[in-house]
Residue frames as a rotation matrix with the C-alpha (Angstrom) as fourth column:
MET 1
-0.417 -0.163 0.894 -1.45
-0.534 0.840 -0.096 154.58
-0.735 -0.518 -0.437 -0.15
PRO 2
-0.773 0.125 -0.622 -1.95
-0.547 0.367 0.752 151.94
0.323 0.922 -0.216 -2.89
ARG 3
0.219 0.914 0.342 -5.26
-0.969 0.245 -0.034 150.15
-0.115 -0.324 0.939 -2.88
ASP 4
-0.108 -0.213 0.971 -5.47
-0.299 0.938 0.172 146.39
-0.948 -0.272 -0.165 -2.52
MET 5
-0.906 -0.236 -0.351 -5.02
-0.407 0.265 0.874 144.32
-0.113 0.935 -0.336 -5.65
ASP 6
0.164 0.976 -0.146 -8.30
-0.968 0.131 -0.214 143.33
-0.190 0.177 0.966 -7.30
THR 7
-0.780 -0.392 0.488 -8.89
-0.335 0.920 0.203 139.58
-0.529 -0.005 -0.849 -7.59
LEU 8
0.138 0.786 -0.603 -10.85
-0.990 0.132 -0.055 137.39
0.036 0.604 0.796 -9.98
ASP 9
-0.474 -0.204 0.857 -11.58
-0.348 0.937 0.030 133.70
-0.809 -0.284 -0.515 -9.47
ALA 10
0.105 0.462 -0.881 -12.10
-0.994 0.017 -0.110 132.16
-0.036 0.887 0.460 -12.90
THR 11
-0.888 -0.394 0.237 -11.59
-0.402 0.916 0.016 128.56
-0.223 -0.081 -0.971 -11.80
GLY 12
-0.380 0.746 0.547 -14.10
0.346 0.663 -0.664 126.17
-0.858 -0.064 -0.510 -13.29
LEU 13
0.583 0.555 -0.593 -14.61
-0.307 -0.525 -0.794 128.36
-0.752 0.645 -0.136 -16.37
ILE 14
0.029 -0.561 0.827 -13.54
0.725 0.581 0.369 127.29
-0.688 0.589 0.424 -19.84
CYS 15
-0.852 -0.482 -0.205 -12.28
0.182 -0.639 0.748 129.25
-0.491 0.600 0.632 -22.83
PRO 16
-0.238 -0.684 0.690 -13.12
0.494 -0.697 -0.520 132.00
0.836 0.216 0.504 -23.61
LEU 17
0.685 0.728 -0.022 -14.77
0.411 -0.362 0.837 132.90
0.601 -0.582 -0.547 -20.28
PRO 18
0.318 -0.578 -0.751 -11.64
0.875 -0.126 0.468 133.53
-0.365 -0.806 0.466 -18.16
VAL 19
-0.740 -0.634 0.224 -10.34
0.668 -0.652 0.358 136.16
-0.081 0.415 0.906 -20.62
LEU 20
-0.194 0.745 0.638 -13.79
0.423 -0.523 0.740 137.68
0.885 0.414 -0.214 -21.14
LYS 21
0.754 0.450 -0.479 -14.26
0.601 -0.179 0.779 138.10
0.265 -0.875 -0.406 -17.38
LEU 22
-0.092 -0.874 -0.477 -10.72
0.876 -0.298 0.379 139.50
-0.473 -0.383 0.793 -17.06
ARG 23
-0.691 -0.135 0.710 -11.42
0.588 -0.676 0.443 142.03
0.420 0.724 0.547 -19.81
LYS 24
0.308 0.904 0.296 -14.65
0.420 -0.409 0.810 143.12
0.853 -0.125 -0.506 -18.13
ARG 25
0.686 -0.086 -0.723 -12.98
0.714 -0.111 0.691 143.55
-0.140 -0.990 -0.015 -14.73
LEU 26
-0.409 -0.912 -0.021 -10.06
0.872 -0.397 0.286 145.49
-0.269 0.099 0.958 -16.24
ARG 27
-0.196 0.415 0.888 -12.50
0.592 -0.672 0.445 148.03
0.782 0.613 -0.114 -17.72
ALA 28
0.794 0.608 -0.025 -13.45
0.350 -0.422 0.837 149.11
0.498 -0.673 -0.547 -14.19
LEU 29
0.421 -0.725 -0.545 -9.83
0.792 0.001 0.610 149.63
-0.442 -0.689 0.575 -13.11
ALA 30
0.856 -0.248 -0.454 -7.64
-0.331 -0.937 -0.113 152.68
-0.397 0.247 -0.884 -13.55
PRO 31
0.680 -0.692 -0.243 -4.49
-0.077 0.261 -0.962 152.48
0.729 0.673 0.124 -15.71
GLY 32
-0.314 -0.899 0.306 -1.67
-0.590 -0.068 -0.804 151.04
0.744 -0.433 -0.509 -13.64
ASP 33
0.188 0.450 0.873 -4.00
-0.945 0.326 0.036 149.09
-0.268 -0.832 0.486 -11.33
THR 34
-0.758 -0.483 -0.439 -3.39
-0.576 0.812 0.100 145.36
0.308 0.328 -0.893 -11.03
ILE 35
0.446 0.863 0.238 -5.65
-0.895 0.432 0.110 142.33
-0.008 -0.262 0.965 -10.85
GLU 36
-0.754 -0.597 0.272 -4.86
-0.606 0.793 0.060 138.77
-0.252 -0.120 -0.960 -9.85
MET 37
0.323 0.862 -0.390 -6.80
-0.938 0.346 -0.012 136.09
0.125 0.369 0.921 -11.69
ARG 38
-0.560 -0.360 0.746 -6.92
-0.461 0.884 0.081 132.40
-0.689 -0.298 -0.661 -10.80
ALA 39
0.384 0.657 -0.649 -7.87
-0.921 0.216 -0.325 130.04
-0.074 0.722 0.688 -13.64
ASP 40
-0.166 -0.421 0.892 -7.68
-0.339 0.874 0.349 126.30
-0.926 -0.244 -0.288 -14.22
ASP 41
0.898 0.438 0.051 -8.56
-0.065 0.247 -0.967 126.28
-0.436 0.864 0.250 -17.93
PRO 42
0.171 -0.905 0.389 -5.53
0.667 0.397 0.630 124.88
-0.725 0.152 0.672 -19.79
ALA 43
0.257 -0.026 0.966 -6.12
0.906 -0.341 -0.250 127.33
0.336 0.940 -0.064 -22.67
ALA 44
0.980 0.159 -0.123 -5.66
0.196 -0.894 0.404 130.32
-0.046 -0.420 -0.907 -20.33
VAL 45
0.247 -0.965 -0.091 -1.88
0.453 0.032 0.891 129.76
-0.857 -0.261 0.445 -20.44
ILE 46
-0.555 -0.368 0.746 -2.03
0.828 -0.163 0.536 130.86
-0.075 0.915 0.396 -24.09
ASP 47
0.218 0.811 0.543 -5.09
0.830 -0.447 0.334 133.12
0.514 0.377 -0.770 -23.98
VAL 48
0.773 0.126 -0.622 -4.11
0.534 -0.658 0.531 135.45
-0.342 -0.743 -0.576 -21.11
PRO 49
-0.233 -0.905 -0.356 -0.66
0.412 -0.423 0.807 136.47
-0.881 0.042 0.471 -22.45
HIS 50
-0.617 0.067 0.784 -2.15
0.778 -0.100 0.621 136.90
0.120 0.993 0.009 -25.94
PHE 51
0.489 0.866 0.101 -5.00
0.808 -0.494 0.321 139.04
0.328 -0.076 -0.942 -24.60
CYS 52
0.515 -0.352 -0.782 -2.57
0.467 -0.649 0.600 141.22
-0.719 -0.674 -0.170 -22.61
ALA 53
-0.579 -0.807 0.116 -0.33
0.499 -0.238 0.833 141.77
-0.645 0.541 0.541 -25.63
GLU 54
-0.455 0.478 0.751 -3.24
0.808 -0.133 0.574 142.60
0.375 0.868 -0.326 -27.93
ALA 55
0.567 0.823 0.034 -5.04
0.700 -0.503 0.506 144.89
0.434 -0.263 -0.862 -25.46
GLY 56
0.095 -0.624 0.776 -1.98
-0.044 -0.781 -0.623 146.76
0.995 0.025 -0.102 -24.17
HIS 57
0.854 0.164 0.493 -1.94
-0.496 -0.028 0.868 145.34
0.156 -0.986 0.057 -20.65
GLU 58
-0.183 -0.980 -0.076 1.12
-0.816 0.195 -0.544 143.96
0.548 -0.038 -0.836 -18.86
LEU 59
0.782 0.267 -0.563 1.28
0.037 0.882 0.469 140.36
0.622 -0.388 0.680 -17.70
VAL 60
0.401 -0.623 0.671 3.27
-0.871 -0.487 0.068 141.01
0.284 -0.612 -0.738 -14.52
SER 61
-0.665 -0.628 0.403 3.54
-0.719 0.685 -0.118 137.37
-0.202 -0.368 -0.907 -13.45
HIS 62
0.423 0.697 -0.579 2.24
-0.707 0.653 0.270 133.87
0.567 0.296 0.769 -14.04
SER 63
-0.698 -0.621 0.356 2.62
-0.707 0.520 -0.480 131.14
0.113 -0.587 -0.802 -11.45
ARG 64
-0.168 0.605 -0.779 1.03
-0.058 0.782 0.620 127.88
0.984 0.150 -0.097 -10.41
ALA 65
-0.665 0.043 0.745 -0.83
-0.744 -0.131 -0.656 127.51
0.069 -0.990 0.120 -7.10
GLY 66
-0.307 0.532 0.789 -2.28
-0.275 0.744 -0.609 124.06
-0.911 -0.404 -0.082 -6.52
ASP 67
-0.179 0.344 0.922 -4.62
0.762 0.641 -0.092 123.15
-0.623 0.686 -0.377 -9.37
ALA 68
0.821 0.560 0.111 -4.84
0.519 -0.652 -0.552 126.69
-0.237 0.511 -0.826 -10.77
ASP 69
-0.272 -0.823 0.498 -2.66
0.888 -0.414 -0.200 129.17
0.371 0.388 0.844 -12.61
VAL 70
0.446 0.327 -0.833 -2.35
0.667 -0.742 0.066 132.63
-0.596 -0.586 -0.549 -11.08
TYR 71
-0.105 -0.379 0.919 -1.98
0.884 -0.459 -0.088 135.62
0.455 0.804 0.384 -13.41
VAL 72
0.092 0.095 -0.991 -1.18
0.592 -0.806 -0.022 139.14
-0.801 -0.585 -0.130 -12.24
VAL 73
-0.069 0.019 0.997 -2.11
0.955 -0.288 0.072 141.73
0.289 0.957 0.001 -14.87
ARG 74
-0.459 -0.098 -0.883 -1.47
0.422 -0.899 -0.119 145.49
-0.782 -0.427 0.454 -14.80
LYS 75
0.571 0.763 0.301 -3.94
0.678 -0.233 -0.697 147.58
-0.462 0.603 -0.651 -16.75
GLY 76
-0.483 -0.729 0.484 -2.37
0.874 -0.371 0.313 149.54
-0.049 0.575 0.817 -19.57
GLY 77
-0.423 0.240 -0.874 -2.96
0.191 -0.919 -0.345 153.20
-0.885 -0.313 0.343 -20.23
């Protein structure tokens, strides 16, 4: 049975904190696990996909929910 998706609320944080907190949380996850991060920093739209590409993680989805962007990231192996 798959475990629940991990979540991270990075709203109210500014660059580079959302990505730094995402990186720290991903370290604790197993490869293939996913995390959903909410962020309202405008720079996150650029920073999160760049971080995923550089670190070998998969940006599964990016959507908008109210005043925040929602990123679903799968940890790479």
